[in-house]
C-alpha positions as CSV (number, residue, x, y, z in Angstrom):
1,X,-65.9,-35.8,46.1
2,X,-62.2,-36.7,46.3
3,X,-61.7,-34.3,49.2
4,X,-64.5,-36.1,51.0
5,X,-62.6,-39.4,50.3
6,X,-59.4,-37.9,51.8
7,X,-61.3,-36.8,55.0
8,X,-63.0,-40.2,55.3
9,X,-59.6,-42.0,54.9
10,X,-58.1,-39.8,57.6
11,X,-60.9,-40.5,60.0
12,X,-60.8,-44.3,59.2
13,X,-57.1,-44.4,59.9
14,X,-57.2,-42.1,62.9
15,X,-54.9,-39.6,61.2
16,X,-55.8,-36.0,61.8
17,X,-56.9,-34.0,58.8
18,X,-54.7,-31.0,58.1
19,X,-55.7,-27.6,56.8
20,X,-53.8,-28.3,53.5
21,X,-55.1,-31.2,51.5
22,X,-53.9,-32.4,48.2
23,X,-55.9,-34.8,46.0
24,X,-54.6,-36.5,42.9
25,X,-56.5,-38.5,40.4
26,X,-54.3,-40.9,38.4
27,X,-56.9,-41.4,35.6
28,X,-57.5,-37.6,35.3
29,X,-53.8,-36.7,35.6
30,X,-54.8,-33.8,37.9
31,X,-53.9,-32.6,41.4
32,X,-56.0,-30.2,43.4
33,X,-54.8,-28.2,46.5
34,X,-57.5,-27.4,49.1
35,X,-57.1,-25.3,52.2
36,X,-60.0,-26.3,54.4
37,X,-62.8,-26.8,51.9
38,X,-61.7,-24.1,49.5
39,X,-60.0,-25.0,46.3
40,X,-56.7,-23.1,46.1
41,X,-55.3,-24.5,42.8
42,X,-55.5,-27.3,40.3
43,X,-52.6,-28.7,38.3
44,X,-51.9,-31.0,35.4
45,X,-49.6,-33.8,36.5
46,X,-47.9,-36.9,35.3
47,X,-48.0,-40.1,37.2
48,X,-46.2,-43.4,36.4
49,X,-45.9,-44.9,32.9
50,X,-46.2,-48.2,34.7
51,X,-49.4,-49.4,36.3
52,X,-50.2,-47.8,39.7
53,X,-48.4,-49.8,42.4
54,X,-46.9,-49.4,45.9
55,X,-44.5,-52.3,45.5
56,X,-40.7,-51.6,45.6
57,X,-39.1,-51.4,42.2
58,X,-42.4,-51.4,40.4
59,X,-42.0,-47.8,39.1
60,X,-45.7,-47.4,39.8
61,X,-47.4,-44.4,41.5
62,X,-48.8,-45.6,44.8
63,X,-52.4,-44.8,45.8
64,X,-54.0,-44.1,49.1
65,X,-53.3,-41.6,51.9
66,X,-50.0,-39.9,52.3
67,X,-48.4,-37.1,54.3
68,X,-46.0,-34.5,52.9
69,X,-43.2,-34.8,55.4
70,X,-40.3,-32.9,53.8
71,X,-40.1,-29.7,51.6
72,X,-36.8,-29.7,49.8
73,X,-35.4,-27.0,47.5
74,X,-36.6,-23.6,49.0
75,X,-35.1,-20.8,47.0
76,X,-33.5,-22.8,44.2
77,X,-34.0,-21.3,40.8
78,X,-36.7,-22.9,38.6
79,X,-35.4,-25.9,36.7
80,X,-32.6,-26.7,39.2
81,X,-31.8,-30.4,39.1
82,X,-31.8,-32.4,42.3
83,X,-29.8,-35.7,42.8
84,X,-30.4,-37.7,46.0
85,X,-32.5,-34.7,47.3
86,X,-29.5,-32.3,47.0
87,X,-29.4,-29.4,44.6
88,X,-26.8,-29.8,41.8
89,X,-26.8,-26.1,41.3
90,X,-27.4,-26.7,37.6
91,X,-30.4,-26.1,35.3
92,X,-31.8,-29.2,33.6
93,X,-30.7,-27.9,30.2
94,X,-27.1,-28.5,31.3
95,X,-27.9,-32.2,31.9
96,X,-29.8,-32.9,28.7
97,X,-26.7,-32.7,26.5
98,X,-25.5,-36.0,28.0
99,X,-28.9,-37.6,28.5
100,X,-31.5,-36.0,26.3
101,X,-34.5,-38.2,27.2
102,X,-33.9,-38.4,30.9
103,X,-36.8,-37.3,33.2
104,X,-35.1,-35.2,35.9
105,X,-36.2,-34.1,39.4
106,X,-36.3,-30.3,39.2
107,X,-37.2,-27.1,41.1
108,X,-38.7,-28.5,44.3
109,X,-39.4,-31.8,46.1
110,X,-42.3,-32.6,48.4
111,X,-41.4,-36.0,50.0
112,X,-44.2,-38.4,50.7
113,X,-44.8,-40.8,53.5
114,X,-47.5,-43.5,53.2
115,X,-50.1,-43.6,56.0
116,X,-51.5,-47.0,55.3
117,X,-49.6,-50.0,56.8
118,X,-49.2,-52.7,54.2
119,X,-50.6,-50.5,51.4
120,X,-48.1,-47.7,51.1
121,X,-46.1,-47.9,54.3
122,X,-43.8,-50.6,55.6
123,X,-42.2,-53.6,54.1
124,X,-41.8,-53.7,50.3
125,X,-44.5,-51.0,49.8
126,X,-43.0,-48.2,51.8
127,X,-43.4,-44.9,49.8
128,X,-40.9,-43.0,51.9
129,X,-38.1,-45.6,51.3
130,X,-39.1,-45.8,47.6
131,X,-38.3,-42.1,47.4
132,X,-41.7,-41.2,45.8
133,X,-42.1,-37.5,45.6
134,X,-44.1,-34.6,44.1
135,X,-41.5,-32.7,42.1
136,X,-40.9,-30.6,39.0
137,X,-39.9,-32.0,35.6
138,X,-37.8,-31.1,32.6
139,X,-40.5,-32.7,30.5
140,X,-43.4,-30.3,31.0
141,X,-44.8,-30.9,27.5
142,X,-45.8,-34.4,28.7
143,X,-47.8,-33.3,31.7
144,X,-51.4,-34.6,31.5
145,X,-50.1,-38.0,30.4
146,X,-48.4,-40.8,32.4
147,X,-44.6,-40.1,32.3
148,X,-43.0,-40.7,35.7
149,X,-41.1,-43.6,37.4
150,X,-43.6,-43.5,40.3
151,X,-43.5,-39.8,41.4
152,X,-46.1,-37.2,40.7
153,X,-44.7,-34.6,38.3
154,X,-45.7,-31.0,38.1
155,X,-44.5,-28.1,35.9
156,X,-41.7,-26.1,37.5
157,X,-43.7,-23.0,38.1
158,X,-46.6,-25.1,39.5
159,X,-44.4,-27.1,41.9
160,X,-42.8,-23.9,43.2
161,X,-46.2,-22.3,43.7
162,X,-47.5,-25.4,45.6
163,X,-44.3,-25.7,47.6
164,X,-44.6,-22.0,48.7
165,X,-48.3,-22.4,49.5
166,X,-47.8,-25.3,51.9
167,X,-46.9,-24.4,55.4
168,X,-43.4,-25.1,56.7
169,X,-43.1,-27.8,59.4
170,X,-40.2,-29.5,61.2
171,X,-38.7,-32.4,59.2
172,X,-40.9,-35.5,59.6
173,X,-43.9,-33.5,60.7
174,X,-46.7,-33.5,58.1
175,X,-47.5,-30.1,56.5
176,X,-50.2,-31.5,54.2
177,X,-52.1,-34.7,53.5
178,X,-52.3,-36.2,50.0
179,X,-54.9,-38.7,48.7
180,X,-54.0,-40.4,45.5
181,X,-57.1,-41.9,43.8
182,X,-57.4,-44.6,41.1
183,X,-60.7,-42.9,40.0
């Protein structure tokens, strides 16, 4: 049903559907990866602790249609921490000594760009400029419950598998579509 919603949203916005489609349900805290109409994988995720929102500084996970426009971290070891989308070269265990409760960006980053003007793209609701990603987490035990600052969190092995399953594309060119649902 959510895959159908993604396809309808693409059609409505005049955005071509891509072979790889991701669908996330905020209430279910799940993400599904489809290639064509075939389900490839399903993942437990964590979305924002705050209410869903596209507004800058809300710390909410935005909803609607997005494109995955950057894949960052190819080849980095699982658990590698990224700061400002650059590998630190260190495992998250090395950071937790100084900040034990910090939720870190680990393993891989799939950078998102909103496709809906005024909803998740442009102005104070721009997903890309808010740096909302799909990424790994050092808090895998909390997956399945809201725990992010707006991003979609996956386990480290899961985000690596998803990253590797998505096709490579030139920077700024979508390699997959994502539909984030409030249902």
